N, C-alpha and C positions, 0 to 999 in steps of 0.2 A: 671144921678145919678143911682146907683145900687139900686135894691130893695131887694136883698138877697145876703148873703155871705155864703160861704162854712163853715160848722161847724169846720173844721180843721183850717181854717184861723182865725176864731174867737178864737179857743182854743190857737193857736199860740200867738196871741196878748195878751191874758190873761196871759199865761205863761211868755211871754217876759216882759210885762209892770208891772204886779202886783206880780208875783211869782219870777221873775228874775231867772227862772229855764231854763237856756240856753241849757242844755243837753237834757231835755225833749222837748224843742222847736224844736230841731233838729229832733227828732223822729216824732213829729207831722207834721212838715213842709215837711219832706222827704216823708211821706205818701201822702200828698197833691200834692207835686211836681210830684211824680210818677203817681198819678191819673189824673193829668191835663196835661199830655204830656210833662213833663220836661221843663216847661216854665222858662226862665231866671229870671223872676220876683220872683218866689218862691225860686229858687235856690239862688238868691242874698240875700234875707231875711234870708234864712237858713244859709248862710255863715256869715252874720253879727252876728247871734246868736252863731254859733259855734266859731267864732273868740272871742266873749266875754267869752265863756266857756274856751277857751284856755288861754286867758289872766288872767282870775281869777284863773287858775291853773298853772300860771307862765310859760306858753309856749308862749313867745312873738313871736318866729319865726312862729309858727303855726297861731297865731292871725294875724300877718302881711300878710302872704300868703292868708289867707281867706278874709281879708278885701280888699286887692287889687283886688281879683277876684270878690268879691261882688260889689265893686264900678264899675267895668267894666260892669257887667251884669245890675245893676240898672240904669246905665246911659242911657239905651235904653228906659226908661219910663219917662212919664211926672212928674213934681214935685208933683202933686196931682193925686194919682192913687189908685184904689181899696179902697177908703175911708180913706187913710192915707196920711200924708204929707211926701211923699217919698223924696222930695228935702231936707227936714230937716234931714231925716235918712241918706242921702248921706253926708250932711255937717257934722253931728255928727260923722259918721264913718270915714270920711276923717280926722277930728280933732284927733280922737283916733289913727288912723294910723300914723299921723304925730308925735304925742306924743310918742307912743310906739317905733317908728323908731329912735327917738333921743336917744343920749347917756344917758341923765338923765331920759328920759321918760321910758326907758326900766326897770328902777327901781321904777317907779311910782306905787302907790297903785291903783289896778284895780278899775274902777268905772263902772257904768251902764249908758245906754242911754234909752230913752223912745221913742217909736214909736208914734208920735202924730196921733190921730184918728180924722178925720175931718168930717166924716159922722155921723149924729145923730143916724141913725138906727144901725150902727156898734158900736157906743159907748154903746147903750143900750144892744145889743147882748153880747158884751164883759162883761158888768157889770152883766148880768144875767147868764153868763156861770158858772155853778157850777162844779168846778173841784174837783174830789176826787183823791188826789195823794197818792200813796202807795209807801213805801220804800221797795225795794227788798233786797236780800242778799248782793248785791254789793254796797249797800248804795246809789243807784241811784233811783230817783223817776220816776214813770210811771203814766200816766193819766189813 
C-alpha cells in the first residue's frame, strides 16, 4: 500500500470526480506526466479526461481517438493501481467508447464517469484538497 501520493495526482482526482473539470484535469495531469517521466499510466488517465472534455463539447471523433489510446495504455496496469480501481475506469471508458462509437450513441447526451478511489489515505487527501479555481479570459478554469 502506498503511503503518499503526488499532490498533482490528488488534484487530478478532485477535479475529475468532484468538479468534472476535464479541461483543467488535462493541465494538472500533463504536468505530473512530464514530471514522472511520461508514464503510460498518467497519460492514459489524462486521455480519459480529455476524451470526456471532447465528448462534452460534441467532438465525438476526438473522444473516440483518446479513449482508444487510453485503454491501450491503461491495459498495462493492474485493476487496482495507485489507490484507484483502474479496472473500473477501463470498463467505464470502454462502455463510453462503445456508446459513442454507435450510430445512436454519437447523439447521446454526454455523461460523466467517476474514478473509484480504493485507498483510505487517498480518499482523505482528495477530500481535503482545497482547490481555488479561477476563470480566465477564455472562460477556462485554472487551479
